[in-house]
C-alpha positions as CSV (number, residue, x, y, z in Angstrom):
1,M,-14.0,-96.9,41.0
2,T,-15.2,-100.5,41.5
3,G,-18.6,-100.7,43.2
4,E,-19.3,-97.0,42.7
5,A,-23.0,-96.3,42.0
6,P,-23.8,-95.2,38.5
7,W,-23.7,-91.4,37.9
8,K,-27.1,-90.0,37.3
9,V,-27.0,-88.3,33.8
10,L,-29.9,-86.0,32.7
11,A,-30.0,-85.8,28.9
12,L,-31.8,-82.7,27.6
13,P,-31.3,-82.9,23.8
14,P,-34.6,-83.0,21.9
15,L,-34.4,-86.7,21.0
16,P,-36.4,-89.8,22.2
17,A,-35.2,-91.2,25.5
18,E,-34.0,-94.5,23.9
19,A,-32.1,-92.6,21.2
20,L,-30.3,-90.7,23.9
21,R,-29.5,-93.8,25.9
22,G,-28.2,-95.4,22.8
23,L,-25.9,-92.4,22.1
24,L,-24.5,-92.6,25.6
25,G,-24.4,-96.4,25.5
26,P,-20.6,-96.6,25.3
27,L,-20.4,-95.3,28.9
28,G,-22.1,-98.5,29.9
29,D,-23.4,-99.2,33.4
30,R,-21.3,-96.3,34.8
31,V,-24.2,-94.0,34.1
32,E,-28.0,-94.0,34.6
33,V,-29.5,-91.8,31.8
34,S,-32.8,-90.1,32.3
35,V,-34.8,-87.4,30.5
36,P,-37.3,-84.9,31.8
37,E,-40.9,-86.1,32.0
38,S,-42.0,-83.0,30.1
39,R,-40.0,-80.7,27.9
40,D,-40.9,-77.6,29.8
41,R,-39.5,-75.6,32.7
42,A,-41.4,-77.6,35.3
43,G,-40.2,-80.9,33.8
44,L,-36.6,-79.6,33.8
45,L,-36.6,-78.3,37.4
46,T,-38.1,-81.6,38.7
47,A,-35.6,-83.7,36.7
48,L,-32.6,-81.6,38.0
49,A,-33.2,-82.6,41.6
50,G,-31.2,-85.9,41.4
51,A,-29.0,-85.0,38.4
52,E,-25.2,-85.2,38.8
53,I,-24.3,-84.6,35.1
54,V,-26.4,-82.8,32.6
55,V,-26.0,-83.2,28.9
56,G,-27.4,-79.9,27.5
57,D,-30.0,-79.2,24.9
58,W,-28.4,-78.1,21.7
59,S,-31.7,-76.5,20.5
60,G,-31.5,-74.1,23.4
61,G,-35.0,-74.9,24.6
62,L,-33.9,-76.1,28.0
63,A,-31.1,-74.2,29.7
64,L,-29.7,-73.8,33.2
65,D,-30.4,-70.4,34.6
66,A,-29.7,-69.5,38.3
67,E,-33.0,-71.1,39.4
68,A,-32.2,-74.3,37.7
69,V,-28.8,-74.4,39.2
70,R,-30.3,-74.1,42.7
71,A,-32.7,-76.9,41.8
72,A,-29.8,-79.3,41.2
73,P,-27.9,-79.7,44.5
74,R,-25.9,-82.7,43.3
75,L,-24.9,-81.3,39.9
76,A,-21.2,-81.8,39.2
77,F,-20.8,-81.2,35.5
78,V,-22.6,-79.8,32.5
79,Q,-21.7,-80.9,29.0
80,Q,-23.2,-78.8,26.3
81,P,-23.3,-80.7,22.9
82,S,-22.8,-77.5,20.9
83,V,-20.4,-74.6,20.6
84,G,-22.9,-72.0,21.8
85,V,-23.9,-72.0,25.5
86,D,-26.8,-69.6,25.1
87,G,-29.2,-69.5,28.0
88,H,-26.9,-71.2,30.6
89,D,-26.0,-69.0,33.5
90,L,-22.2,-69.4,33.5
91,A,-21.8,-67.3,36.6
92,A,-24.3,-69.3,38.7
93,L,-22.7,-72.6,37.5
94,A,-19.3,-71.3,38.4
95,A,-20.5,-70.1,41.8
96,A,-21.8,-73.6,42.5
97,G,-18.4,-75.1,41.4
98,V,-20.0,-76.8,38.4
99,P,-17.8,-76.8,35.2
100,L,-19.7,-76.2,31.9
101,A,-18.0,-77.5,28.8
102,N,-18.9,-77.0,25.2
103,T,-17.8,-78.8,22.0
104,A,-15.5,-76.0,20.6
105,G,-14.2,-76.6,17.2
106,V,-16.3,-79.7,16.1
107,S,-18.2,-77.6,13.6
108,A,-15.4,-75.3,12.5
109,V,-14.8,-76.8,9.1
110,A,-18.5,-77.1,8.3
111,V,-19.3,-73.6,9.3
112,A,-16.3,-72.2,7.5
113,E,-17.4,-74.1,4.3
114,W,-20.8,-72.6,4.6
115,C,-19.4,-69.1,5.0
116,L,-17.1,-69.5,1.9
117,A,-20.0,-71.0,-0.1
118,A,-22.3,-68.2,0.9
119,A,-19.8,-65.5,0.0
120,L,-19.3,-67.2,-3.4
121,S,-23.0,-67.5,-3.9
122,L,-23.6,-63.8,-3.2
123,S,-20.6,-62.7,-5.2
124,R,-21.7,-64.7,-8.3
125,R,-25.4,-63.9,-7.8
126,L,-26.2,-67.6,-7.9
127,P,-29.7,-67.3,-6.2
128,E,-30.8,-64.6,-8.7
129,A,-29.5,-66.5,-11.6
130,D,-31.3,-69.7,-10.6
131,A,-34.6,-67.8,-10.1
132,A,-34.3,-66.0,-13.4
133,V,-33.6,-69.2,-15.4
134,R,-36.5,-71.1,-13.7
135,A,-38.8,-68.2,-14.6
136,G,-37.8,-68.4,-18.3
137,G,-35.2,-65.6,-18.3
138,W,-31.6,-65.7,-19.6
139,P,-30.0,-62.6,-17.9
140,Q,-26.3,-63.1,-19.0
141,L,-25.6,-59.3,-19.1
142,D,-27.9,-58.2,-16.2
143,L,-26.8,-60.0,-13.1
144,G,-23.5,-58.2,-12.5
145,P,-21.6,-60.9,-10.7
146,R,-18.1,-60.4,-9.4
147,E,-15.2,-62.6,-8.4
148,L,-14.6,-63.4,-4.7
149,Y,-10.9,-63.8,-5.5
150,G,-8.8,-60.9,-4.3
151,S,-11.6,-59.5,-2.0
152,R,-10.8,-58.0,1.3
153,V,-12.4,-60.3,3.8
154,G,-12.8,-59.3,7.4
155,I,-13.6,-61.9,10.1
156,V,-15.3,-61.0,13.3
157,G,-14.3,-63.5,15.9
158,F,-11.3,-65.7,15.7
159,G,-12.0,-68.9,17.6
160,P,-11.8,-72.3,15.8
161,I,-14.4,-71.3,13.3
162,G,-12.9,-67.9,12.6
163,Q,-9.5,-69.4,12.1
164,E,-10.9,-72.0,9.7
165,C,-12.7,-69.2,7.8
166,A,-9.4,-67.4,7.5
167,R,-7.6,-70.4,6.1
168,M,-10.3,-71.2,3.6
169,F,-10.7,-67.6,2.3
170,A,-7.0,-67.0,2.1
171,A,-6.7,-70.2,0.1
172,H,-9.2,-68.7,-2.3
173,G,-6.9,-65.7,-2.9
174,C,-8.7,-63.3,-0.5
175,E,-6.9,-60.7,1.6
176,V,-7.9,-61.8,5.1
177,S,-7.9,-59.7,8.3
178,Y,-9.7,-60.2,11.6
179,W,-10.9,-58.8,14.9
180,T,-11.1,-60.4,18.3
181,R,-10.7,-59.1,21.8
182,R,-7.4,-60.9,22.3
183,P,-5.2,-60.9,19.2
184,R,-3.7,-64.3,18.2
185,E,-0.5,-65.3,16.7
186,A,-1.7,-65.7,13.1
187,P,-0.5,-65.0,9.5
188,Y,-3.4,-62.4,9.1
189,A,-3.7,-58.8,10.1
190,H,-5.6,-58.0,13.3
191,R,-7.5,-54.8,13.0
192,P,-9.7,-52.7,15.3
193,L,-13.3,-53.6,14.8
194,P,-14.4,-50.2,13.4
195,E,-11.6,-50.3,10.8
196,L,-12.4,-54.0,9.9
197,V,-16.0,-53.3,9.4
198,A,-15.4,-50.2,7.3
199,S,-12.7,-51.8,5.0
200,S,-14.1,-55.2,4.2
201,D,-15.6,-56.2,0.9
202,V,-16.9,-59.3,2.7
203,L,-17.6,-59.3,6.4
204,V,-17.9,-62.8,8.0
205,V,-19.4,-62.8,11.5
206,V,-18.6,-65.9,13.6
207,V,-18.2,-64.4,17.1
208,A,-20.1,-65.8,20.1
209,L,-23.2,-63.9,21.3
210,T,-22.7,-62.3,24.7
211,E,-24.0,-59.1,26.3
212,E,-20.9,-57.4,25.1
213,T,-21.3,-58.6,21.4
214,R,-25.0,-58.0,21.1
215,G,-25.6,-55.5,18.3
216,L,-21.8,-55.5,17.7
217,V,-21.9,-55.2,13.9
218,D,-23.6,-52.3,12.2
219,P,-23.9,-53.1,8.5
220,L,-24.5,-49.4,7.7
221,R,-20.8,-48.9,8.6
222,M,-19.7,-51.4,5.9
223,P,-18.6,-50.2,2.5
224,A,-21.2,-49.6,-0.1
225,G,-21.9,-52.8,-2.1
226,S,-20.1,-55.0,0.4
227,L,-21.4,-58.4,1.5
228,L,-22.3,-59.7,5.0
229,V,-22.1,-63.3,6.0
230,N,-23.5,-64.1,9.5
231,A,-23.0,-67.6,10.9
232,A,-22.7,-66.5,14.6
233,R,-26.1,-65.5,16.2
234,G,-28.7,-63.2,14.9
235,G,-28.3,-60.8,17.8
236,V,-24.6,-60.0,17.0
237,V,-25.7,-57.9,14.0
238,D,-27.7,-54.8,14.6
239,G,-31.1,-55.9,13.1
240,A,-32.5,-52.5,12.4
241,A,-29.3,-51.4,10.7
242,L,-29.3,-54.6,8.6
243,L,-32.8,-54.0,7.3
244,S,-31.9,-50.3,6.5
245,A,-28.7,-51.3,4.7
246,L,-30.6,-53.9,2.6
247,S,-33.6,-51.6,1.8
248,S,-31.4,-48.7,0.8
249,G,-29.2,-50.8,-1.4
250,H,-26.2,-50.0,0.7
251,L,-25.3,-53.7,1.1
252,G,-24.6,-55.7,-1.9
253,G,-26.1,-58.8,-0.2
254,A,-26.3,-60.7,3.0
255,A,-26.1,-64.4,3.8
256,L,-27.8,-65.3,7.1
257,D,-27.8,-68.7,8.8
258,V,-28.9,-67.3,12.1
259,F,-31.7,-64.9,13.3
260,E,-33.0,-63.2,16.4
261,T,-36.1,-65.4,16.3
262,E,-35.8,-69.0,15.0
263,P,-37.5,-70.3,13.0
264,L,-37.7,-67.1,11.0
265,P,-41.3,-65.8,11.4
266,A,-43.5,-65.8,8.3
267,D,-43.8,-62.0,8.4
268,D,-40.1,-61.2,8.9
269,P,-39.2,-58.6,6.4
270,L,-35.9,-60.4,5.6
271,R,-37.9,-62.8,3.6
272,G,-38.8,-60.1,1.1
273,H,-35.3,-59.0,0.3
274,P,-34.0,-60.5,-3.0
275,R,-30.3,-59.8,-2.1
276,V,-30.6,-62.0,1.1
277,L,-29.5,-65.7,1.1
278,L,-31.5,-67.4,3.9
279,S,-30.5,-70.6,5.7
280,P,-32.1,-72.4,8.5
281,H,-29.3,-72.4,11.0
282,V,-27.6,-75.4,9.3
283,A,-24.1,-74.1,8.7
284,G,-22.7,-76.5,11.3
285,V,-25.1,-79.4,10.6
286,T,-23.4,-82.2,8.8
287,A,-22.9,-86.0,9.3
288,Q,-19.2,-85.3,10.0
289,V,-20.0,-82.7,12.6
290,T,-22.4,-85.0,14.4
291,G,-19.8,-87.8,14.6
292,R,-17.2,-85.4,16.0
293,L,-19.8,-84.0,18.5
294,V,-20.8,-87.4,19.8
295,R,-17.2,-88.5,20.2
296,R,-16.3,-85.2,22.0
297,V,-19.3,-85.6,24.4
298,L,-18.5,-89.2,25.1
299,D,-14.8,-88.4,25.7
300,N,-15.5,-85.6,28.1
301,L,-18.1,-87.6,30.0
302,G,-15.6,-90.5,30.3
303,A,-13.0,-88.1,31.6
304,A,-15.4,-86.8,34.2
305,L,-16.3,-90.3,35.3
306,D,-12.6,-91.2,35.6
307,G,-11.6,-88.0,37.4
308,R,-9.4,-86.8,34.5
309,P,-9.7,-83.1,33.4
310,V,-12.4,-82.4,30.9
311,T,-11.8,-80.1,27.9
312,D,-13.3,-76.9,26.7
313,V,-14.6,-75.6,30.1
314,V,-16.1,-72.2,29.4
315,N,-17.2,-70.8,32.8
316,G,-13.8,-70.4,34.5
317,T,-14.0,-73.4,36.9
318,G,-11.5,-76.2,37.3
319,A,-11.6,-79.0,34.8
320,V,-11.7,-81.9,37.2
321,V,-15.2,-83.0,38.0
322,R,-15.9,-84.0,41.6
323,R,-18.9,-86.0,42.6
324,R,-21.1,-84.5,45.3
325,T,-21.8,-87.4,47.6
326,G,-24.0,-87.2,50.6
327,R,-26.1,-84.3,49.4
328,A,-29.8,-84.3,49.2
């Protein structure tokens, strides 16, 4: 609307203020971008007082819990620049009438590629082969690699990432099945979770972490010698069961891009397991993903400013953002 005051946008990603203003530059003078004076809780609560739109922190360091929502009386919209919305109080935002949107699907290809690459690496024993050759060995007959082709692959979670995983693994000749709370129309078998876990040669975990999914996957219930690939969140897999399954040799291997504590602590026992492929939460970190993410954020912010419906709202509110004028 002509003559309308700029929307006050609070940007929380861990980037310099000028870099954030540059990324949001295409919105022009329709927004006034600020960042917290300090990247701590006090700085966040102070900065929220005048915020109308929040662009969230993809690192999860600054999130909006119920207290933060109360500290933001003018807040009208939260755009999280990631698929995960960990730490945000969805119910408190919904009660306040504030839509929270994520960027669902922007990392689906990248994460699915990582899952396929990790499964291939574990199947063919690539880390062990590399380490042996570097150490002067030549273990042609000792590694015991196997083909991924023809394996039974179970996918836990069937959002955009799970669907892309299914497509890629099926294209590699795997027998794909999946579990999700609400079965989809898909050319793959939907199985109850216990059956899927107990029957998969490779189990790929890409389901969101919620209170319902915490500790959802028990690796001890997987077949002996099977492979676990986790690109969801560390808390989705039962950590104690994972360590037990690895230590006993029950699991043939595990590829982990996510952990309960990140970065992975120096004394974490996972570091000592030779059959574990460790990755620093980078499955969805590519130049292509960054480009798609920025475009999605800008498109949604533009829709919010125009009064058009925003996409990928995850907290059950309406998709039209309404400015809260006249509030303190």
